[in-house]
N, C-alpha and C positions, 0 to 999 in steps of 0.2 A: 183917611185914618189908617193906621198901621195895625195889622193884626198880628199879635205875637204867635210864633211858631209854638205848637205843643212841645212840651218837654218829652225827650225821648228818654227812656231808661233802659237798662240792660235787659229787661225783661222783654222789652219789644224787639231787640235785635239780637239775632243768633250770632254769637262770636264763637268760631270754631276754637278748640283748644289744640295748640300745636306744641310739639317738643321744642325746647330751646335749641337752636342750631349750635352745632359743634364748632370750635374754631378750626380754621384750615391749618394745614400743615405749614403753609407759607407764613402765616400770621404767628404761629408757635415759634418758628424759627427767627422770624424778625423780633419778637418779643424776647427770646433768649439772648440774641445778639445784642439787642438794646441793654439788657440787664448787664450782660457781661461788659460791655463798653462802660457802662455807668461805674461798674465795680472797678474797673481799671482806672477810670479817671478819678475815682474817690481815692483809691490806693496811690496815685501820683501825686494828687494835691495834698495829701496829708502827710504828717511827719512819720507816720507809722506804715509799713507796707500793708497790702490788702489782705495778705496771708497770715496776718496776726503775729505770732511769735516767730515766724521764719526770718524776720528782719533782725531778731535780737543776736543770734550767732553771727551773721554777717557782719553786724556792726562791731561786736566784739573782735572778730577777726581782723577786721580792717584796723580797728584801734591798737591791737597788738602788733600788728605790722608796722603801724606808725610809730610806735614806741621803740620797737627794734631798729627802725631806721633812724630814728632821733639817738639812739643809744650809740650806733656807728658813727653818726656825725660828731657827738660828743668825744668818743675816742679819737677822731681825727683832731679836733680842737686840742685835747690833752696832748697828743702826741706831737702835734705842731709847736706848741707852747713848751713842751719838754725839750724838743731839738733845737728851738729858737727862743731862749729865755727873754730876749729883748721884745719879743712880739707878745708876750704874755699880757702886758697891760691892754694892748689894742685888741687882743682876743677875748678878754675876760668879759666884757658886756655882751658880746654876741654869743659866746658859749652860755652865758647866764639865760639868755633869752631861749636858746635851744633846749636847756634843761627844763625851763618852764614850759615850753610846748610839749616836752615828752611827759610832763606831770599832767598837763592839761588833757592830753590824748589817751592817757592811761585808762583802761576799762575799770569801772567801779563795780565789783560784785555786790549784790544786795547784803546789807548788814555790814559792809566793811567801811574803814575810813575813807574819806575822799581823797583823791589822788594827791592834793596838796599836803595832806597829813603823812602820806607815806613817800614822799618825794625822794629820799635816799635810798629806798630800797630797790627800785628797779634797775636803773641805768648803770650804776657803778659796778655791778657784780661781774660783768665779762672782763677778761683780761685786756690790757690796752693793746690796741693794734690787732687783736684776734679777728674782729669782724672785717675790718677793712683791708688788712693784709698788704696795704701799699705803704711802702716807706716815704718817710717825709724828705722832700727835696733838700738838699744841702744849702741852697741859697734861699734866705729869707723871702725875696720876691717871688720866687718859684713856689715856696711852701704856701704863700699866701694865694697863688693862683690856683694851686692844686685844691686848697680848702674852698676857694670861691667856686670852683667846677663842682665840687661835692655838693655844696649848697644849691647851685644851680640844678644839677641833676636831680636832686631830691625834691626841689620846688617843683620841676616838670613833672616829676612821677606823681607828686600829691596832686597836682592840677588835673592829670589825667584820670586820677581816682575819684575825682569829684561826681562824675557821672554816675557811678554805682553806689554812692554813699547816701545814707539816710540823711534828712534835712538839717538836723543840728550838727551831725559830724561833718557834713559836707560844707557848712558855714566855717566850722573850725579848721577844717583842711584848707579851705580857700584862704583863710587868714594867715595860716601858718606858711602856706605856699608863698604867699606875698611877702611874708616877713623874710622867708629864705631868699627870694630874689633881691631883696634890699641888702641882706647880709653879703650876697655875691657882689653886688655893686661896691658895698663899703670896703669889702675885703681887696679889691682891686683898684680902688681909688686912691689918690694920694692924700694922706691925712693932712688936714688943714688948708687944703686947696679950695679956692671958691670957683664957682662956675660962672 
């Protein structure tokens, strides 16, 4: 037959009371490093930077720069079409796409209309040729090549800007950069030719 052990109570056993141990300096540093790493990862994975409002001015500056670059490109299109009227019909859809990019990239202050509502206000204000400063080549083929080079250069610059851009702006810049690369191809390809 098995005999049960008698129940032991806290009154029967003397448990010494001790102060809770303090965390070591090493464990505090490891915890702080872990918290900082988690904050950085959270900031990288979200569309908003970890610093809160610090990303808003950066995004606004990036958008304003992108709009200025698009305005310069629009001036190039206008100058090329003015110097070579026979190219105007070919350039019109590409120019319209650049104008749409400019409107989409424009920063929208709180309480103001969307970029599509104020499309005519931003890009047409500068004097033609003032920003680019480059004359249009006299031969139409050379003028198209110069315009393609401008598209390609802007596309590459926007691709490099992707690394520092917040999520939604990065996606938009990637799309606009890809479109610019297509424009460069279309400007230098022979119209109507098949591959």
